[in-house]
C-alpha positions in Angstrom: -99.3 -34.0 14.5 -97.0 -31.0 14.4 -93.8 -33.6 13.4 -95.6 -34.0 10.7 -95.8 -30.5 9.6 -92.7 -30.0 10.5 -91.6 -33.0 7.9 -93.8 -31.3 4.6 -92.2 -27.7 5.6 -89.1 -29.6 5.5 -89.7 -31.5 2.0 -91.1 -28.3 0.6 -87.8 -26.4 1.9 -86.0 -29.4 0.8 -87.2 -29.2 -2.5 -86.9 -25.2 -2.7 -83.5 -25.3 -2.2 -83.3 -28.3 -4.8 -85.0 -26.2 -7.2 -82.7 -22.6 -6.8 -79.5 -25.1 -7.2 -81.1 -26.5 -10.6 -81.2 -22.7 -11.2 -78.1 -21.3 -10.5 -76.6 -24.3 -12.4 -78.5 -23.4 -15.3 -77.4 -20.0 -15.7 -73.6 -20.9 -14.9 -73.8 -23.3 -18.0 -75.4 -20.8 -19.9 -72.5 -18.6 -19.5 -70.1 -21.2 -20.1 -71.7 -22.3 -23.1 -72.2 -18.2 -24.5 -68.3 -17.6 -23.7 -67.6 -21.1 -25.7 -69.2 -19.6 -28.7 -67.9 -15.8 -28.3 -64.5 -18.0 -28.8 -65.3 -20.0 -31.8 -66.1 -17.3 -33.9 -63.5 -15.3 -32.8 -60.9 -18.6 -34.2 -63.3 -19.2 -36.8 -62.7 -15.1 -38.0 -58.4 -15.7 -37.2 -59.3 -18.9 -39.3 -60.8 -16.6 -42.2 -58.4 -13.6 -42.5 -55.5 -16.4 -42.0 -57.0 -18.4 -44.9 -57.2 -14.7 -47.1 -53.7 -14.2 -45.7 -52.3 -17.2 -47.1 -53.9 -17.1 -50.4 -52.7 -13.6 -51.2 -49.5 -14.8 -50.3 -49.7 -17.6 -53.0 -51.3 -15.0 -56.0 -48.6 -15.2 -58.7 -49.5 -10.6 -58.0 -47.1 -11.1 -54.5 -44.9 -13.9 -56.3 -43.4 -11.4 -58.5 -43.7 -8.6 -56.4 -41.0 -10.3 -54.1 -39.1 -11.3 -57.3 -38.9 -7.4 -57.8 -38.4 -6.3 -54.9 -36.4 -9.3 -53.0 -34.2 -10.3 -55.4 -36.6 -13.7 -55.8 -36.0 -15.6 -59.2 -38.8 -17.3 -60.3 -37.7 -20.6 -62.4 -40.6 -22.3 -64.6 -41.6 -25.7 -63.4 -40.3 -28.6 -64.9 -41.8 -30.9 -66.7 -40.3 -35.1 -65.9 -41.5 -37.9 -67.4 -42.7 -40.7 -65.6 -39.5 -42.4 -66.2 -37.5 -39.3 -64.2 -39.7 -39.0 -61.5 -39.4 -43.0 -60.9 -36.2 -42.7 -61.0 -36.0 -39.2 -58.5 -38.1 -41.6 -55.9 -35.6 -44.7 -56.3 -32.4 -41.9 -55.4 -34.7 -40.4 -52.4 -35.1 -43.9 -51.1 -31.4 -44.9 -51.2 -29.5 -41.3 -50.7 -31.3 -39.8 -48.4 -34.3 -37.3 -48.1 -32.5 -34.3 -49.3 -32.3 -35.9 -53.2 -36.1 -35.2 -52.8 -36.3 -31.3 -52.0 -33.0 -30.6 -54.2 -33.3 -33.4 -57.3 -30.3 -32.7 -59.1 
């Protein structure tokens, strides 16, 4: 009789430890998820800021401002025929990588 009582008390205690451990793990995972979401939001905000900066740096107004303040010269883009493009590609592969960057 006492053995059964001790067995029941032992099982109830064991189940209590299991329930407490499970609750502690749930809270730890909740904190971890919260920190991960906070970090994700910070990264997304930083990404938005960097995209905005990139857009402003690419804007024509910014480039024109650089032309006057930093002695940068802007040239009109070339209009190439298809044969000229093919010729530059052939030269790129024949001579080396610098041809594509500096075609002339």
